[in-house]
Structure formats: structure tokens, C-alpha cells
N, C-alpha and C positions, 0 to 999 in steps of 0.2 A: 536821546538822539545825538547829542553832542559827542558822546563817547564813540558811538558808531561811526559818525562822520569823521572824527579825528583818526580813528583806527583805519578807516578806508583810505584816508589821505596818506597816512604813514605807509600803508601797504603799497599804494601807487608810487610813492616816492622811492621806496625800496626797489620796486620792480624796474623803474626807470633807471636807477643807478646800476642795477645788475645788467640791464640791457646795454647801457653805455659801456660798462666794463667788458662785456662779451664782445661788443663791436670793436673795442680797442684791441682786444686780443686777436680778433679775426684779421685786423689790419697788419699784424706782425708778419714778417716773412716766414713761410713754412720751412721747417727744418726737418728733412726726412729722417726717419728712424734708421740708424746705421746698425743693423744686426750683424753680428760676427759671421764671417764666412765659414761654412762648414767644411771639414776635411772630406776627402773623397770617400772615406769608408762609412760615412753617416747615412746609410741607406734609408733608415726608417725615420729620418728627420727631414721634413720639407722646409727648405729655406735657402738663403744665398749660399753659393759655393765658391771656393777659391778659384780664381782665374776667370770669373765671369762677372758681368755687371749684376747688381743685386736681383733684379726681377728675372733676368735670363738665368741666373743660377738657381733661382727658385723653380723655374720651369724645368731646368735640367734635372733637379732633384725629383720632380714628379715623373719625368720621362724615365729616369733610371729605375725608380720603384716599379713602374709598370713593366719595363723590360725584364726586370728580375722575376716578376710574377709570371710573365708569359714564358720565360725560359724554364721555369720550374714545371710548367704544364707539359712541356715537350721533352723534358729530361729523360734520357735513356731510350727514346723511341727508335725503332728500327725502320729500315726502308719500307718494309711492307705496311707499317703503321702510317707512315707519312704518305703512302700512295693509296691507302684505303679509301674507297669511294662508297659512301653509305647508300646513295641511290643516284639515279641519273641526273638529278638536279642539284646535288650537293657539290661542294668543293673539297678537295683533299686537304689534309693538314699541311702538307708540303706546299701546296699552291697558296694557301693563306699566309704561310711564312714569307714566301716570295712576294706576295701581295703587299705585305707590310713594308718591305724594302722598296717596292715600286712606288708606293704612296709617299714615303718619305723622300724619295728621289724627286718626285714632282714638286713637293713643297720646298725642297732645296732650290730647284730651278725658279720657282715662283718668287720666293722671298729673298733669295740671295742674288738672283740675276734679273728679276723682273719679268720673267717669261710666263706665258699663259699656257704653255704646252711643252711636251717633250720635243727635243730636236730629233732628226731622222735616226741617228744612232741610238738614242734612248728609246724611241718607239720600237725599233727592232728588238732591243734587249728587254723592254719592260711591258710591252703592250698586252701580251697574253696574261702576265701576272696582274696587271692593273685591271683588266676587264674580267678575268676569271671566266666563268661560263664554259661553253664547249671547247673553246681554244685552250683554256687553262687545263681542263680535264684531259685533253688529248696530249698536250705538250709538256706539262709540268709533272714529271714523274721520273723514277729511276735514280733518284739522288739520295745519299745518306744524310743524316742530320747535320753533320759538320758542313756540308755544302751550303745549307740554308743559314746556319749560324755564322759562317764566315762572311756571307753576303750581308747579313743583318749588321754584323760588327763593322764591316768596311763602310757601309752606308751611314751608320750612326757616328763613326769617327769623323767622317766628313762634316756632318751636322755640327758636332761639338767643336771642331776646328773653326768653322765659320762663326759659331756663336761667340767664341773667344775674341773674335775681331770686332764685335759689335757692342753697342751700348743699349741702355734701356729706352732711349729715345727711338732707336730703330725698332725695338720690340713693339712700341706703341704706335708706330707708323701705320696710317690707315689707307687701305685700298678702298676707294669709293664704291666699287661694284664687285662684290665677290659672293659670299654665301647669300643665296636668295636675291642676288643683285643688290645687296645692301652693304653699307660701310662695314669693313672687317679689318681689324688690325692684325699685325703679325703675331701678336700674342695669341689671339683667337685661332689663327691658322695652325700654330704649332701646338696649342692645346688640343686641337682637333686630331693631330697626329697621335697624341697620347691617348685621347678618348677612343680613337679608331682602333688602336692596339688593344684596348680593354674590351671593345666590342668583339673583335675576332678571337681574343683569348677565351671569351665565353663560348664561342662556337667550337674552338679547339677542344675545350674541356668536354663539351657535349659529345663531340665525335670520339674523343678518347674513351669515354665511358661506354661506347658502343663498338669499340674495336673487337674483333674476334678473340675470344679467350678472356675477355675482361668482365664477364658477367659477375656481378656482386662486388666489384672493386670500384665503386663510385667514389669521386672526390668532391 
């Protein structure tokens, strides 16, 4: 029994010492890991990027990857492809591309300017694309691919310009009532922009495989 008691006492003493040591380490100031900023051409590496705060740069790297994936889905599409309506409840590929720009414009207004809605000029420009549905099916058509790509590029360039002006403290800033009327930070809002593009890219690919003349050419 003596050896068991002695062994237990040594175990407890060792545990206490380890706990004290860990507690001392936790009291030390946190030094963030400074990962090297990635050059602009590192498409397939998620991480900090030159010209941005570390977390913002990481977000940008994800947004860039998603944008490149979406652009591949629509590469070479003709106007009739972009205007193709699968059924009376579907949206065209062109309308969804414009919808992506409309959504990003809303989050620019919300996170850069603190607004909760479009202004009057923005409503006139973006409302059909934002809401889609009957209005989008009726009004968003007759444009070639460059029309949509130019709008997406212009919208994204504004986002990136504003991102370069901000730091990670801004990215973590919390809106007390946003998604589901719950606290939501700017990081979550902009991750939603990326996730939202992924969602519509799936719809675009679904429609692409059903374009007239594309039977048997699934991707």
C-alpha cells in the first residue's frame, strides 16, 4: 500500500506542476502567427495576400478562388446560352451573374457604409437582379458574356479597393442584429458573399448541362 500511495502522491505532484506551468504559459501575451503574404498569382493557396491585413487577405484568397471557378463555368457562353430559360420558374444564367454583382453591391453598402438597403439609384440599377423572379426573367436578357463579366469585375474591384483600406479589427466587427437577427461580424457577411457565389455556380452548372445541344456533355 505504501508504494501505491507514494506513486499516487508523485502523480498528483507532477500534475499540479504541469497545470501551474500551463497556467503560466497562458498568462503570456499572445503573439499572432505571421504567415508570409502570398503573391497575387497564388490562386490555389488560401492565406494572407500582399496589400491586405492577414485575415482580410485570407478572405480575398477564398473569394478569388471561387470567382475563378465560377468564371470557368461560363467560359465561352453565347448570348443565347445566357438567356436560356429552362422553365417558367427558373432564372437565366445571365440573370444569376448579375445577381452576384447585385449581392456584392449590397454588402459593400452594408459593411463599408453602414447602410441596410440600397439607395434610390442602386435600387433602380440592381433591384431586378437582386430579386430575380418574374422581373429578372423579363428584364435581364439580350447581353453578351462580356457585359456580365465587366460588371462583375468592376464590382469586385471596388470591394478589393475598400478591403485594402481596412484592418482585421474591422473584419471582426460585429453587427448585433443581422443573419437571423443574431450577432454577425463582417467576416461572416463577406464569407456569405463567397458561399453565395458557390451556391449559384452550382445552379449555373446545372443549367449549363441542360442547354440546347449539350446532351452528353456533362461537367
